[in-house]
N, C-alpha and C positions, 0 to 999 in steps of 0.2 A: 622592505616593499614602500616604494615611493606611493604614497595613495595622498590625495588631496580632496580632503573634506570641505563642503560649504561652511561659509562664517557660520549662515545663521545655525545649522546643525551643529555646529560645534558650538555653539554658544547655551540652545538647548540640551546637548548631553554634559555639558558642563553645570549647568542647574539641577540637572536629574540626579548626577553620581556626587557633586561635592569633590570630598575630597580622594576620591576613586577615579577623578576624571583624568590625571595624570596616567594611571595606570592603563586605563582604557584607551589612551590615546598610544602606548608603548605596546599595546597588541598588536597593534597594525605593522609594528617592526618585526612580526615573525610569522611564518605560512598561516595560512588558515587552519583549521584543523580538518581533516579526513579520517572517514568510517567506513563501516561495514557492520552488517549482523547476519550472523550464523543462522542459517535455516533449521530448526529443530524438526520440522515434517521429513527432510532429506539428510541429516548430519548430526553427527556430535562434536563437541571439540575437539576428541581427540583425534577421531578420523577427519576430520576438516581441516587440520594444522600441520596432518601427514601428508594431506594430499596437495598443499598450496604452500606459496613461499612466502605466506604472513607469518609476523612474529606476533604472538596472544599479547596485547596489551587493551587490557578489559576495560571497556568505557564504565561509567557512574550511571548514566541515564537509562539502561534496558537491558533486562537480562539478554544472554547472548549478543549484546554490542561489545564493540572494540574499535579500539582508533588504529588507523592505517599510516603507520611509521616507518613503511620500510618502502622505498626509493624504486617502487616498482610501475614500468612503463605496460599499457595494454592489459589493466586490470580484467575489463569488460571482455577480453576474446579469450581467457581462462578458461580450459573444459568446466572448472568449478562452477563456473557462472554460467557457462550454459544449462549445467545441472539444474539449477536452480539452488545451488549449496550456499548461497551468499548475497546478500543486496548491499550495493555499497549506498551509503548514507550518511549524513552530516552528523557526528556521535547528538550533539542537543537534540535535534530535531526528532529523535525518538522518544524525547520526554513526554509528550503529550501522549503517548497509546500505554506507557507504564502507567501514567497518571488516570487514565480512563481505566486499565486494569479489566478489559474483557476477559470471559470466561468461557469454557466451553458451554455451548448450547445455547447461548444466548442469541438474540436479534440485535445485531449491531449494524450501526448506520454510519459510514464515512461520507461525509454530503459533499467534502469538496476533494475528490481523491487522487487526482491524477499527480506526479507519474506513480504512482501503487507505494510508494514508500513506508506510508503508516497503512496502507488496506493489507500489504503484505504480513508487516508487522502484526495486526490485529489479527489475520488469519493465522499465523503461527501459535499465538496464544491461545485461539478457538480450537486449535486440534483436526478443525475442518469437521468440526461438533457445531449444528446450530445454523443458522442464516449469519450472511454477510452482505453486505448489499453496499457498494461502490459508487457513488455517482461523480460525473464531472461533466460539467456544462459544455466546456471546450472540447469538438469532435475531435481535433488531429491530437489534444493530449490525452483524450479517449481511448484512441486507439493505442497508444505508449502504455498507459496503464490496462489494457488489456494483456498485451507482451508480458508485461511484468506478471500479473496475477496468474498466468499461463505458465510461464517459466516456474514459477515458484510452486506449482503444484497447488494451488487450493481447489477443493473439489464442492464450495458451498459458498461460492460468489457470485451475485448476480451483479452484473456492472450496466449502469443505466448512464445517459448522455441527455441530461436534460436539465430545466430551470430548477433551482430549487423549492421553490413555490410549488412547482409542478409536483415534484415528489414530495411535498407535503401534505398534497389537496390526496393523495393516494394513499399515505401511509402516516397518516394521521394516528398518533398516541399508539403506533405500533413497536418501536422499538425498547429496549432495555437498555442500551446506551447509544450514545451519538456524539461521535466524533463532529469539529466543526472547525478545520485548520482552514481560516480565511485566507484568502488572498487580501495582500497588506502591503504598504509601503516597503518591504523589504530592507529597515535598516538592519536587521541581524548579520545579514548575507552582505555587508558591505565589504569586508575584508578579501570574501573570497570572491565577489563579483562586481567590479567596478562600474559594470552597467546600470547595476543597480544605485549606485552614487549619483551619475551622471541624469538618472531618470525623476531623481530626488529635488524637491524644492518644498518650500514655506505651506504650498497648498497641499502637498501631496497627503499629509496624514489627516486632514479634515476630509479631503476626499473620499480617501479609503474607510476611514470609519463611519462614512454615511454607505457607502455600500456595501460594508461589512454586517449593516443593521439588519436588513431584511434577508440576509441567509442567516444571521442568528436566529429569526424569529421564527424563520425555515424548521432549523434545526429542533427549538422548543417543539413546535407544531409536530414533529414526529417522535418527540420522546413519550414514552409509555408513562405513566403514574408509578411511582416509586423507581424510576430509571436514571441513569445518571449523565448528565452532558458538561463536554471536555470543549471549551473554547481555546485555539491555539493560535497563535501568530507566529511571525518571524522578523518583529520590529519590536523597537522598546517604545513608541510613542504612547503615551496616557491618553489620548485620543481615542487610539485603535486598540485599548488593552484595559485597563481598570476602567474608564470612561465607558468604555461600551459593556463590560461587565456591572457596571452600575445604570444604566440605562437598562438593560435586560433585568434586572433586578427590581427595578421600578414598575416595568412594564408588567411582569410578571410574580404578583408576590408568592405563588405556589412554587416558586422556585428557591431552592436555600443554597447560597454559596458554604462551602465545605471544605477543610484541609486538604490537599492535594495528596497527602498520608508519603510524600519522598522526602529525602533530606539533600537532594543536590540544590543548586541552585540558591536562592534566597526569596525572602518574602515581598512581594507584590506590594505596591504604593497605596497607603493607606487613604481611603477617601471619605470617610465614615459610614462607612457601610459593609466594612469585614474584608475588603481587597488586599487587606494584606497576607490572607489566606491565600492569593496566588502565588503565582512561583515565577520570578525574573532567572532568566540565564545571560550572562555576558561572556564576554572574550576571558574575562579572566575566571570565570567558572568552570573552564573546560570546555567550551564549545562556541559557536558561530555567535548565537543569539536567537533567544526562544521566550516565548510567553506563553502560559498555561492557566486556566480558570476552570475548578470543577465545581458543578451545580449538582442537585437531586432534587428529582421533582415530587411535592407531596403525591400520597397513598401509596396503593400497593400494587404486587405485579396482578392480583387478580383482576383489575381493573384494564388489563391490556387490552389494544385491539385489535384485530383480525380483519384480513383483506382473503378473496377467493382464492381458490385453485386454477390454474387454467387446468381445460379437458385437453388430454393429448387426442392428436390422431393414433389408427391404427398405424403402427410400425409395417414398413414394408419386409416382405418376408425374408428378400435378401441382408437387409438388415439384421432382421431380428437373429437369422442365422449365425452371420458372424459372430455379433455381438453376445449369444447364449454361450457360443464357444470360446471367443478370447478374452470377455470381460464381464462373465456371468454374473458376478456379485455386487455391481453397481445397484444400492438401495434406490433411486428413484430414477425413471426414464420418460425422457418427453421428446414426443416427435411432432415435428409442422412442416408441411411440405414434402420435400427432400432431405431435411435435416433432423438429425436426432442426438439430442442431448441427454447428460447423466447427472446426476447431483448426488450429494449427502443430505440435500433437503428438499421438501415436496415444493414443488413447482409454482409458485406464489404469481399471481395475475399484477403483473405492473400499471395496468390503467394505461394513460395517456403517458405514460413515461417512456423514452426511445429507450430501447435495449441494444445494448451493445453486444451482451453475451450474456447466458443465462446459465449459469455454473459452467458445466464443461460440454463446449461441444465433443461429441462424438464421432461424427461421419457427416458424409452426404451420399445420398443417390447420384449418382452419374452415369449415363448412358444404360440403365438396367443392371449396374453393380455399386455395391456399396463398398466406400473410399472410408478408411478412419484419418481423423485428423490429427495435426500435429498434437495438439491439447490434451488429449486423452494419454498421450504419450510421457506426457509430464506430471502424470497425476499418480496415485498409489494404484488406482486402477490397471495401471498396465504392468505392475507387478505376477498380474495372472497370466499374462502372454508369454507367446515366442520371442525368444531376445537372442540377439548378437553381440557378442564382447569384442570390444576392440580396444588396440593398444593405444599409447599415448599418438603415435604416428598417422596410426588411421584414424585416431581423434581428429586430428588438425585438418587432416584430407577431409574428413563428414563435413566437419563446420566450414569448411569452403564450398562444399557441395559437389563433392567429386564421388564417382562410383567406387565402393568397394568390394574386394573378393569378399564372397563368403558363399564356399564350398560346400554343398549341400542344405542350405537355408532355401527352402522355398517359402512364396507367401508374405504376408504382410509381419513384420517384427520389431520390436523395440532394437534401439542402438543402446548400447551399455558401456561406460565408461568406470572400471572400477564399480562395478554394480550402481552405479547410477545413469540412469536414461538422461540422454540427452538429444532424444529424437526419435527417426522410425523410418522404414524403409520397407523393399520389395526385392527379396530375394528370386531366383530365377532357376538356381542351383547351383551355378557358380558364381553370382554376380549380386551383388545389393544395389538398386536402383534406389538414389538417395530421394528423401522426401522432405528434408529438413528446409524449413522457408528460407525463402529466396531473400527476404527483407531482412532476416536474422543470420545472415551467411556474414564469415568474414571475409577479408581479401588476401 
């Protein structure tokens, strides 16, 4: 690979890495690491590899994580991807969630969540139990986050599009675990993204470090007593990593930096406050580049704050009739205007935070009729309803938006590929009209 690194960056990395600097430079002569995670909410290892062209090559950074070692084109167009059976993710990027170690039943916040790689990883570990709040300040990126959360089949995820300071005001002291994967200078992405190199200059690190601090402060404010905070970046800069860890510890004496509890990567750079407990990952360590620090807040979970619940409106009778017959086991339902939502957690009030999606959109009233939404057919809720099974050839046609033959099928039905939902349609007894979202269709 012919990559020209800025001289100032080279000198910085040489001082940082010492004897390993040459190994770092040599890493640019080989392709960047690629990877994926299997979605345990929808499949398992044996089934997944029997249905896809991938070769099992486990990653050390996450359970269900693998290196993508096969030269396969159009991976995102595979039926298994449309079914939410896997998520493409650079291997070392999954380290932060492994260090956070979220559990089913927790309240977890992913404060800088788009495009959704870490959100979906958290959701998989939570097994759709508890509450997952995913926030993204950029509206366009928040829309991508929503697509990925829906594809993955999460039923307990509230997606917000707000400034972290607004999130902190509404959810102060509320979460058992908070992930703050802050925007950074992206030095760990240089091998896979030449644009990141072109955007780098000697002032980038300090600019990013200062931008990260109010986000880190908001993450701290959201954390409940006794809770766990993980701060992560995809850069090697001291200013954005260990120095910001040092700043946060000085600002909040009730935070304790703890061992990350993992064997991958290497210790952080010691600044005299225990920052060797952080973890650094370089290309020589089997990933592209990542940093993570783990904190615990003093106190106990009994001191955790609460937020009020939303008051649901009465569900329209047409919507109630459809949902009672098709998805009768949804734990919580919330109705607002013409829209009905369902989920695995009570519907909390997000206050002044802008909502992108509150758990699962079940459907909407249109012209006096209730029309179900694509999102619900991607969740476990859909396994209760009517299904049309399709072949590989029919699946390819369905994902392009084409109408399918479905003799005898009437009404709304999930479309299933090898037992996995990829969308839905409406049958009239002879054909199935395609309702796969236009923005997701293949060409």
